[in-house]
C-alpha positions as a printed NumPy array, in Angstrom:
array([[  0.   ,   0.   ,   0.   ],
       [  1.375,   3.411,  -0.906],
       [  1.515,   6.324,   1.496],
       [  2.538,   4.24 ,   4.51 ],
       [  5.295,   5.404,   6.851],
       [  6.744,   3.384,   9.7  ],
       [  5.838,   5.115,  12.973],
       [  7.69 ,   4.596,  16.252],
       [  6.732,   5.363,  19.84 ],
       [  9.145,   8.303,  19.735],
       [  7.348,   9.661,  16.656],
       [  3.994,   9.413,  18.426],
       [  5.246,  11.205,  21.529],
       [  6.925,  13.913,  19.501],
       [  3.795,  14.6  ,  17.482],
       [  1.519,  14.439,  20.518],
       [  3.672,  17.104,  22.141],
       [  3.459,  19.271,  19.034],
       [ -0.319,  18.911,  19.117],
       [ -0.437,  20.143,  22.71 ],
       [ -0.178,  17.026,  24.877],
       [  1.822,  17.352,  28.105],
       [  1.808,  13.599,  28.781],
       [  1.937,  10.608,  26.46 ],
       [  2.055,   6.981,  27.543],
       [  1.767,   3.812,  25.496],
       [  0.435,   0.428,  26.584],
       [  0.432,  -2.74 ,  24.547],
       [ -2.949,  -4.38 ,  24.106],
       [ -1.635,  -7.328,  26.115],
       [ -1.954,  -5.165,  29.244],
       [ -5.738,  -5.156,  28.72 ],
       [ -6.219,  -8.907,  28.264],
       [ -7.918,  -9.367,  31.659],
       [-10.171,  -6.304,  31.373],
       [-13.947,  -7.005,  31.291],
       [-15.424,  -6.957,  27.796],
       [-17.496,  -3.828,  28.44 ],
       [-14.26 ,  -1.916,  29.189],
       [-11.918,  -3.607,  26.741],
       [-10.372,  -1.596,  23.867],
       [-10.36 ,  -4.684,  21.618],
       [-14.161,  -4.668,  21.698],
       [-14.075,  -1.211,  20.097],
       [-11.245,  -1.96 ,  17.661],
       [-10.327,  -5.678,  17.499],
       [ -7.082,  -4.919,  15.623],
       [ -5.769,  -2.704,  18.429],
       [ -2.089,  -3.289,  19.092],
       [ -1.297,  -0.147,  21.088],
       [ -3.302,   2.047,  23.44 ],
       [ -1.978,   5.603,  23.493],
       [ -2.993,   7.71 ,  26.488],
       [ -2.377,  11.425,  26.098],
       [ -2.87 ,  14.027,  28.785],
       [ -3.031,  17.75 ,  29.096],
       [ -2.258,  19.551,  32.313],
       [ -4.81 ,  21.451,  34.339],
       [ -3.149,  24.823,  34.869],
       [ -2.556,  25.263,  38.599],
       [ -3.945,  28.779,  38.289],
       [ -7.305,  27.456,  37.104],
       [ -7.733,  26.019,  40.619],
       [ -6.947,  29.344,  42.283],
       [-10.478,  30.771,  42.326],
       [-11.832,  27.665,  44.073],
       [ -8.865,  27.454,  46.443],
       [ -9.67 ,  31.02 ,  47.521],
       [-13.423,  30.329,  47.456],
       [-14.12 ,  33.356,  45.282],
       [-14.369,  32.286,  41.599],
       [-15.615,  28.87 ,  40.494],
       [-16.349,  29.468,  36.809],
       [-12.797,  29.673,  35.536],
       [-12.093,  26.104,  36.664],
       [-15.32 ,  24.822,  35.126],
       [-14.165,  26.174,  31.766],
       [-10.364,  26.041,  31.681],
       [ -9.862,  23.122,  34.061],
       [-12.809,  20.959,  33.068],
       [-15.073,  21.645,  30.085],
       [-12.918,  23.478,  27.542],
       [ -9.755,  21.667,  28.591],
       [-11.257,  18.253,  27.922],
       [-13.679,  18.952,  25.096],
       [-11.658,  21.5  ,  23.122],
       [ -7.942,  21.642,  23.925],
       [ -7.328,  17.965,  24.714],
       [ -9.873,  16.702,  22.191],
       [ -8.059,  18.632,  19.469],
       [ -4.729,  17.05 ,  20.4  ],
       [ -6.329,  13.589,  20.471],
       [ -7.909,  13.976,  17.048],
       [ -4.772,  15.465,  15.515],
       [ -2.745,  12.506,  16.763],
       [ -5.287,  10.111,  15.248],
       [ -4.969,  11.973,  11.924],
       [ -1.169,  11.733,  12.08 ],
       [ -1.351,   7.965,  12.535],
       [ -3.88 ,   7.566,   9.73 ],
       [ -1.773,   9.746,   7.419],
       [  1.   ,   7.216,   8.081],
       [ -1.213,   4.312,   7.055],
       [ -2.364,   3.074,  10.474],
       [ -5.945,   3.096,  11.645],
       [ -6.478,   5.223,  14.767],
       [ -9.565,   5.43 ,  16.96 ],
       [ -9.896,   8.554,  19.148],
       [-11.831,   7.757,  22.326],
       [-13.507,  10.25 ,  24.646],
       [-13.497,   9.772,  28.428],
       [-17.07 ,   8.825,  29.337],
       [-18.189,   7.404,  32.717],
       [-18.451,   3.628,  32.964],
       [-21.653,   4.066,  34.975],
       [-23.549,   4.756,  31.729],
       [-23.412,   1.015,  31.127],
       [-24.768,  -0.878,  28.093],
       [-27.38 ,   1.034,  26.117],
       [-28.011,  -1.371,  23.254],
       [-28.075,  -4.982,  22.064],
       [-25.146,  -7.214,  21.146],
       [-24.733,  -7.312,  17.394],
       [-23.128, -10.789,  17.481],
       [-21.858, -13.447,  19.848],
       [-18.505, -12.409,  21.251],
       [-19.228,  -8.705,  20.806],
       [-19.893,  -6.584,  23.863],
       [-23.152,  -4.683,  24.081],
       [-22.778,  -1.01 ,  23.186],
       [-21.376,   1.152,  24.498],
       [-17.936,  -0.104,  25.556],
       [-16.501,   2.419,  28.032],
       [-12.8  ,   2.22 ,  28.888],
       [-11.592,   3.145,  32.369],
       [ -9.233,   5.957,  31.403],
       [ -7.461,   6.321,  34.757],
       [ -6.597,   2.636,  34.797],
       [ -5.535,   2.839,  31.168],
       [ -3.176,   5.67 ,  32.149],
       [ -1.624,   3.376,  34.775],
       [ -1.227,   0.653,  32.151],
       [  0.47 ,   3.213,  29.894],
       [  3.005,   4.095,  32.588],
       [  1.765,   7.598,  33.363],
       [  1.177,   7.212,  37.088],
       [ -0.917,   5.559,  39.784],
       [ -4.389,   5.578,  41.354],
       [ -4.141,   7.08 ,  44.834],
       [ -6.01 ,   6.379,  48.062],
       [ -8.706,   8.91 ,  47.197],
       [ -9.276,   7.432,  43.737],
       [ -7.406,  10.163,  41.837],
       [ -5.037,   9.56 ,  38.93 ],
       [ -1.657,  10.914,  40.041],
       [  1.305,  11.57 ,  37.749],
       [  4.831,  12.553,  38.807],
       [  4.667,  15.617,  36.565],
       [  1.396,  17.168,  37.74 ],
       [ -0.031,  15.192,  40.654],
       [ -3.827,  15.41 ,  40.322],
       [ -3.703,  18.095,  37.626],
       [ -4.353,  16.4  ,  34.285],
       [ -7.04 ,  15.075,  31.998],
       [ -6.483,  12.174,  29.631],
       [ -7.92 ,  10.784,  26.414],
       [ -7.068,   7.732,  24.342],
       [ -6.151,   6.758,  20.794],
       [ -6.375,   3.089,  19.825],
       [ -4.218,   2.038,  16.9  ],
       [ -3.072,  -0.998,  14.982],
       [  0.472,   0.406,  14.998],
       [  2.805,  -1.832,  16.965],
       [  4.497,   0.659,  19.305],
       [  7.022,   0.075,  22.065],
       [  5.099,   0.224,  25.37 ],
       [  6.242,   2.339,  28.29 ],
       [  7.187,   0.693,  31.58 ],
       [  4.772,   1.089,  34.47 ],
       [  5.441,   4.04 ,  36.753],
       [  7.66 ,   2.778,  39.569],
       [  7.362,   5.888,  41.743],
       [  5.101,   5.887,  44.783],
       [  3.371,   9.237,  44.942],
       [  0.667,   8.448,  47.484],
       [  2.286,   7.489,  50.802],
       [  0.113,   9.531,  53.176],
       [ -3.083,   7.484,  53.307],
       [ -3.59 ,   8.367,  56.972],
       [ -4.217,  12.01 ,  56.038],
       [ -7.067,  11.442,  53.591],
       [ -9.754,  11.504,  56.282],
       [ -8.719,  15.137,  56.898],
       [ -9.055,  16.094,  53.242],
       [-12.838,  15.657,  52.91 ],
       [-15.04 ,  17.829,  55.16 ],
       [-18.039,  15.59 ,  54.384],
       [-16.32 ,  12.303,  55.343],
       [-16.944,  10.786,  51.908],
       [-13.556,   9.009,  51.928],
       [-14.005,   5.804,  53.931],
       [-10.882,   3.899,  55.068],
       [-13.204,   1.07 ,  56.131],
       [-14.03 ,   0.432,  52.502],
       [-10.384,   0.161,  51.442],
       [ -9.485,  -2.226,  48.634],
       [ -6.248,  -3.089,  46.871],
       [ -6.294,  -2.321,  43.176],
       [ -3.947,  -4.417,  41.069],
       [ -3.033,  -3.342,  37.534],
       [ -0.38 ,  -5.305,  35.629],
       [  1.273,  -6.249,  38.918],
       [  1.195,  -2.717,  40.338],
       [ -0.644,  -2.66 ,  43.697],
       [ -2.435,   0.468,  44.932],
       [ -4.536,   1.003,  48.062],
       [ -7.825,   2.803,  47.397],
       [-10.342,   3.886,  50.034],
       [-14.077,   3.542,  49.715],
       [-15.635,   6.713,  48.283],
       [-19.25 ,   7.752,  48.833],
       [-20.026,   9.466,  45.544],
       [-23.584,  10.217,  46.66 ],
       [-22.083,  12.493,  49.317],
       [-19.63 ,  13.914,  46.758],
       [-22.551,  14.978,  44.573],
       [-23.754,  17.2  ,  47.428],
       [-20.311,  18.747,  47.949],
       [-20.159,  22.532,  47.909],
       [-16.376,  22.611,  48.14 ],
       [-15.518,  22.559,  44.451],
       [-16.803,  19.201,  43.191],
       [-18.501,  19.355,  39.771],
       [-21.298,  16.925,  38.954],
       [-20.68 ,  14.65 ,  35.982],
       [-21.821,  16.472,  32.85 ],
       [-22.198,  13.3  ,  30.783],
       [-24.24 ,  11.178,  33.173],
       [-25.791,  12.284,  36.495],
       [-24.973,   8.977,  38.184],
       [-21.333,   9.11 ,  37.133],
       [-18.652,  10.133,  39.64 ],
       [-18.384,  13.892,  40.173],
       [-15.215,  15.638,  39.1  ],
       [-13.333,  16.125,  42.39 ],
       [ -9.985,  17.508,  41.243],
       [-10.905,  21.036,  42.353],
       [-12.885,  19.874,  45.405],
       [-11.514,  20.13 ,  48.935],
       [-10.136,  16.587,  48.714],
       [ -8.457,  16.983,  45.321],
       [ -6.895,  20.325,  46.172],
       [ -5.66 ,  18.97 ,  49.503],
       [ -4.091,  15.926,  47.851],
       [ -2.283,  18.197,  45.415],
       [ -1.122,  20.539,  48.206],
       [  0.206,  17.561,  50.167],
       [  2.066,  16.191,  47.144],
       [  3.684,  19.603,  46.677],
       [  4.563,  19.857,  50.366],
       [  6.288,  16.466,  50.228],
       [  8.231,  17.329,  47.059],
       [  6.442,  14.729,  44.937],
       [  5.653,  17.006,  41.969],
       [  8.32 ,  17.302,  39.279],
       [  6.904,  20.483,  37.718],
       [  7.596,  22.935,  40.543],
       [  6.528,  26.525,  41.204],
       [  8.172,  29.479,  42.908],
       [  5.489,  29.51 ,  45.599],
       [  3.347,  26.843,  47.286],
       [ -0.168,  26.231,  46.   ],
       [ -1.699,  26.437,  49.467],
       [ -1.01 ,  29.836,  51.003],
       [ -3.944,  30.464,  53.339],
       [ -6.278,  28.532,  55.689],
       [ -8.558,  26.064,  53.919],
       [-12.257,  26.905,  53.699],
       [-14.775,  24.107,  54.023],
       [-18.476,  24.387,  53.415],
       [-20.458,  22.014,  55.644],
       [-24.201,  22.437,  55.283],
       [-24.985,  26.148,  55.468],
       [-21.802,  27.193,  57.209],
       [-18.219,  27.739,  56.148],
       [-15.324,  26.684,  58.353],
       [-11.642,  27.607,  58.204],
       [ -8.856,  25.318,  59.288],
       [ -5.086,  25.132,  59.096],
       [ -3.991,  25.122,  55.477],
       [ -1.306,  22.424,  55.815]])
């Protein structure tokens, strides 16, 4: 076939960066062999050989208005809606075009909540019912980008909690990245202090295993999270899906703790947390030590 160019993992990462990605990780399809069919990339594209996870940072400044408790809209746009649906989506689609221009098929996949579940009938035996919904955070772990922490957040060494990810499936055989060997979350005992509504439950702790990587994850009461007035954003795709908690009291506190412990590679001249933390509980607002 004419028009084909051999593409390497280095080529993919270089182009993803040019398209605006801050993170790029690659997993072989073998790392998804034990994934349930309704989450398995091969059910979307049976010829998948590589799963490319690309991420774009959430600017630390887009969290500032919520950290100060004075401006919530800028995060909803720059840290959530526009970041995922415009900036990152553009990078994802451009990378898919690059792969297809090189002769490989590429499937761009949006991050939708698994809670949507099947909404149609199987078209054949051995095919999952539509729609197949990949767990993007776990895919990012499989692609070597980071880990799932005790509070259920995707953490990366570069940005901590501050990223969003999307996926490109391709039949290009690309060299996979090793799993992230760093341990970012080593302060599980502090998580009960991070949520003013006690939605993080150590009693519901489980051990999540992904490709041999073990991570402790607490139980999380998402029903309580949906009532959070501390920066959580209800899922815009599906009301029963998990709220976005990156800018909530818990997510901001996890990030501040990672910074305090020197776990974030992309440093700043000043600390993120500069003042006492505000917490809204019911109809009152409380202040506590910002550490």
